[in-house]
C-alpha positions in Angstrom: 0.1 -0.1 -0.1 1.4 3.3 -1.0 1.6 6.3 1.0 -1.2 8.0 -1.0 -3.5 5.0 -0.8 -3.1 4.9 2.9 -3.9 8.6 3.2 -7.0 7.9 1.2 -8.1 5.1 3.4 -7.8 7.1 6.5 -9.7 10.1 5.1 -12.6 7.9 4.1 -12.6 6.0 7.7 -12.3 9.1 9.7 -15.5 10.7 10.9 -16.5 14.0 9.3 -16.2 16.9 11.8 -19.4 19.0 11.9 -17.5 22.4 11.5 -20.3 24.7 11.9 -21.5 23.2 15.1 -17.9 23.0 16.6 -17.3 26.7 15.5 -20.4 27.7 17.2 -19.9 25.9 20.4 -16.3 27.2 20.6 -17.7 30.9 20.0 -20.3 30.5 22.5 -18.3 29.0 25.4 -15.3 31.4 24.5 -17.8 34.2 24.9 -19.2 33.1 28.1 -15.5 32.8 29.5 -15.0 36.5 28.3 -18.4 37.4 29.9 -17.4 36.0 33.3 -14.1 38.0 32.9 -16.2 41.1 32.1 -18.6 40.4 35.3 -15.4 40.1 37.3 -14.1 43.4 36.1 -17.4 45.1 36.8 -17.8 43.7 40.4 -14.1 44.6 41.3 -14.8 48.1 39.9 -17.9 48.3 41.8 -15.9 47.4 45.1 -13.9 50.6 44.5 -10.8 49.1 42.8 -9.0 51.4 40.3 -8.5 50.1 36.8 -5.1 48.4 37.2 -6.2 46.7 40.3 -9.5 45.6 38.7 -7.5 44.0 35.7 -5.1 42.3 38.0 -8.1 40.9 40.3 -9.8 39.7 37.1 -6.8 37.8 36.0 -6.2 36.3 39.2 -9.9 35.2 39.4 -9.8 33.6 35.8 -6.4 31.9 36.4 -7.6 30.5 39.9 -11.0 29.3 38.4 -9.1 27.7 35.4 -6.5 25.8 37.5 -9.2 24.9 40.0 -11.5 23.4 37.3 -8.4 21.7 35.8 -7.5 20.1 39.2 -11.1 18.9 39.5 -11.1 17.3 35.9 -13.8 19.7 34.9 -11.9 21.9 32.5 -11.2 18.8 30.1 -15.1 18.2 30.0 -15.8 22.0 29.0 -13.0 21.7 26.4 -14.4 18.4 25.0 -17.5 20.7 23.9 -15.9 24.1 23.5 -12.7 23.0 21.4 -10.8 26.1 20.8 -13.4 28.3 22.9 -11.5 27.3 26.0 -8.3 28.6 24.6 -9.1 32.1 25.6 -5.7 33.1 26.4 -5.4 33.6 30.1 -7.7 30.4 31.1 -6.2 28.3 28.4 -2.6 29.1 29.7 -3.6 28.3 33.2 -4.8 25.2 32.1 -1.7 24.3 30.0 0.3 24.6 33.2 -2.0 23.0 35.7 -2.9 20.0 33.6 0.7 18.4 33.4 1.1 19.3 37.1 -2.0 17.3 38.1 -1.2 14.5 35.8 2.3 13.9 37.3 1.4 14.5 40.9 1.9 10.9 41.6 5.5 11.0 41.0 5.9 13.5 43.9 6.2 17.2 44.3 9.6 17.7 43.0 10.1 15.2 39.9 6.3 15.2 39.5 4.4 18.2 39.8 7.2 20.9 39.8 9.4 19.3 37.0 6.3 18.7 34.6 4.3 21.8 35.3 5.9 23.6 32.3 6.1 20.8 29.7 3.4 22.3 27.5 3.6 26.0 28.5 7.4 26.2 28.7 8.3 26.4 25.0 5.5 29.2 24.9 7.1 31.0 27.7 10.5 30.9 26.3 9.3 31.8 22.8 7.4 34.9 24.1 10.3 36.1 26.1 12.8 35.7 23.4 10.6 37.3 20.8 9.9 40.3 23.1 13.7 40.8 23.5 14.3 40.6 19.8 11.3 43.1 19.0 12.4 45.2 21.8 15.9 45.5 20.3 14.5 46.0 17.0 12.2 48.9 18.3 15.1 50.3 20.2 17.5 50.3 17.1 14.8 52.0 14.9 14.3 54.7 17.4 18.0 55.7 17.3 17.7 57.1 13.8 
């Protein structure tokens, strides 16, 4: 069997994805996560926090909720239905850090949780920091002239 024939066979056997339905669910659940963030911001603002503190408190709340739901194995259930809708940056990143930590907790705190916590998110952090340094240098050099 050639590689092309194998590819065709896999394509014929694979279940068809309902793209429209999946996109709608991702949009709705991602929108609900964003609405939750807005509710948090409005609530913290009503408590008298300034704009900067409101943003920080909202981020902390969303990260804590995401990590808690990941630890309780509920975030994965939500992600099964929402797909990319759960990748709203702050909650998806918190899940990417918490999930490996929970998965490897049986190996102990140091060699399990602490060592595996950044296996998924680590490359993202390294790339983000590296890219920001490169972009910062480019910006600095262009402002010299």
